[in-house]
N, C-alpha and C positions, 0 to 999 in steps of 0.2 A: 641572532633570528629565531622564531617558533621555528616548525618547518611546516603545522595547522593552527589554523587559528579556537581560538576557543570553540567560536558558534559550531564549528565543524565534528569538535570533539566531543562537545552536547548533540548536536543530534545524532551524528554515533551511535553515543549508547542510546538515549532514548528509540533512534530506534529497532533495537537490542532490546531493550526494554518492555516498550509496546507487545510489542512479538510474542514476549515470553508472557507478560499479563493477560493482554486476551484472545489470546492461543486456545485456552481452554473458554475462557467467557465467551468469544465468539459464537466457538462449537456448540455450547448447550445452549446461547439462547437464540440464535439464529441457524436456518437451512440452508442460506450458500455459503458460497468456503470464502474465505474473506485474507486479502493476505495484505501482510500495511508493504509497503514499499521502496521511502525514503520519507524522509524530514528534511526542512527548511527550516533552522533557528537564524533567529534577526538576532547581527552583531550586538545585540546589546543583550542579548539571551531573556528580550517580555514574551517574546510572541516566537512560538513553532506552529508550521502546518505538518499536519501528516497525511501522508498520501495514502492511495488505502484501493482495492482494488478489486471487483466482485467478478464470479465465473458464480451465472444464474440469469436469470432474465431480471427484466426491468422492476418485477413487482419484489422480488427478492434486494436491488441496487438499493431500489425508495426504501424497506425496511431497513438496510444496513446503513444506510445513514441517517433516519431516524433513530436508532439504537443508539447510534453513534454521537449525535446529537444530543440527544436524550442525556446520554450516561456521561456527556464530556466534561463535568465538573467533578464526577468522582475518578474517573479516569487521571484527570488531570492532577486531584490527589495523591491518585496511590501512584503515579508518573516521579512527582515531588519527593516522595517517599522512599525509594529508588535510586534515583537522581541525588546524587551529593553536592546540591549547592545548595545557595542563601535566593536566591529569585526564582521559582517555579514560572517556567512558560506558561504566557495563558497558551493551551493548542485552541485549534479548529483541524477539523477534518477535508480532507479534498479529493473526490473523490480520481482518479489516473486508470484512466484508457490503456494503457501500454498493453499490458496485458493481453488483453482483448487483440488489440492489433493487432501486435505479433501474431496470436491463435491466425487470427485474419490473414495473415498476407503465408504464413505458412498453409493453412488450405488452399491458397489462390495458386501458390509453387507447383505444391502436391496435382494439382487438375494438371496444370503449365505440362507440369511432367509425365503425367498419365496420358495426357494429348498428345507427347511427343511420343510416348512408348509407344500408342499405338496407331499414327501418323506412320511412324519406322516401319511397324512390322507389316504394313497396307504397302512401302514401296516394294517390298522384298518378296 
């Protein structure tokens, strides 16, 4: 029995390839920092969802979304050339807010820590 499903292996390869492919392209065409966080591929390898995160304001997120969706076919073609499979999955992009949420949680924890330090100094 195989240790990993083929769709998982293809998703892993797609994530590496899309990161390499888009690293320079996003940097030259977008002002926001874009990170590709995950890829989910259906078991039949026909569809793939590429998750991305953007560090920036709402306008930069909108521009990034428009850019990725406008260039979806070209990106899919380039990914297909890098993947060594018969059927190239039809890709779609989906915003992943996890990085922003993680940064917000870290900020809140830092604020709590500072408040505790300040409270402890007052108690002394």
